[in-house]
C-alpha positions as CSV (number, residue, x, y, z in Angstrom):
1,X,-12.4,13.2,24.1
2,X,-13.9,10.9,26.4
3,X,-16.4,11.8,29.4
4,X,-18.8,10.3,31.6
5,X,-21.9,11.0,33.2
6,X,-21.0,11.7,37.0
7,X,-24.3,10.2,38.2
8,X,-25.3,7.2,35.8
9,X,-21.8,6.8,34.4
10,X,-23.0,6.9,30.6
11,X,-19.8,7.1,28.3
12,X,-19.5,10.0,25.9
13,X,-16.8,10.9,23.3
14,X,-16.6,14.9,22.3
15,X,-16.2,14.1,18.8
16,X,-17.8,10.6,18.0
17,X,-20.5,10.1,20.6
18,X,-21.5,13.5,22.1
19,X,-24.8,14.3,24.1
20,X,-27.7,14.5,22.2
21,X,-28.4,17.9,24.2
22,X,-25.2,19.9,24.9
23,X,-23.7,18.8,28.6
24,X,-27.2,17.2,29.6
25,X,-26.6,13.2,29.9
26,X,-28.7,11.4,27.3
27,X,-29.9,8.8,30.1
28,X,-30.5,10.7,33.5
29,X,-30.6,14.2,32.2
30,X,-27.9,14.9,34.9
31,X,-25.7,18.0,33.7
32,X,-22.6,16.8,36.0
33,X,-19.8,15.0,34.0
34,X,-16.6,13.6,35.0
35,X,-13.5,14.4,32.4
36,X,-10.1,12.6,32.2
37,X,-7.1,14.7,33.6
38,X,-4.7,13.3,31.3
39,X,-6.7,13.2,28.3
40,X,-4.8,16.2,26.6
41,X,-2.4,16.5,23.7
42,X,0.6,16.9,25.9
43,X,-0.3,13.1,27.5
44,X,-1.2,11.9,24.2
45,X,2.0,12.8,22.7
46,X,3.9,11.5,25.6
47,X,2.3,8.1,25.2
48,X,2.8,7.8,21.4
49,X,6.7,8.5,21.8
50,X,6.5,5.7,24.5
51,X,4.7,3.3,22.4
52,X,7.1,4.0,19.5
53,X,10.2,3.6,21.4
54,X,8.7,0.0,22.9
55,X,7.2,-1.4,19.6
56,X,9.5,-0.3,17.1
57,X,12.1,-2.6,18.6
58,X,10.0,-5.7,18.5
59,X,9.4,-4.9,14.9
60,X,13.0,-5.0,14.1
61,X,13.4,-8.1,16.1
62,X,10.7,-10.2,14.5
63,X,11.4,-8.7,11.0
64,X,15.3,-9.8,11.2
65,X,13.7,-13.5,12.1
66,X,11.9,-13.9,9.2
67,X,8.2,-13.6,11.6
68,X,7.0,-10.3,10.4
69,X,4.4,-9.4,8.1
70,X,3.3,-5.9,7.0
71,X,-0.3,-5.6,6.2
72,X,-1.9,-2.6,4.8
73,X,-5.0,-2.2,6.9
74,X,-6.0,0.9,5.0
75,X,-7.3,-1.5,2.1
76,X,-11.1,-3.1,2.2
77,X,-11.7,-6.0,4.8
78,X,-11.9,-8.5,2.2
79,X,-8.3,-7.1,0.5
80,X,-6.9,-7.4,4.2
81,X,-8.4,-10.7,5.0
82,X,-6.9,-12.0,1.6
83,X,-3.5,-10.2,2.2
84,X,-3.4,-12.3,5.7
85,X,-4.3,-15.5,4.1
C-alpha cells in the first residue's frame, strides 16, 4: 500500500497513513502519485516463500549449535525484555 507524492516526495500508505483528502497530497496539494509496480499480492507471496527458504535453514543451523533462542514477541515489551535477559 505504499505510495508517494510525485511532486514533493511525501510518503503515504493506503492502510496506515493515507492522504487526509483522498488523492490529494497533504503537503503540496498535488494529485500526482507514484505507486510501486511490485507492491502486490503475487510479489509479496513470492518474497515470503523466498524468506522462508533462506531463513529457516539458518534457524535449524543455530538451533543445532545451541546458539538459538525463541522469544515470543507478542507479549508486552517488559515481558519480552525479561525473556531476553
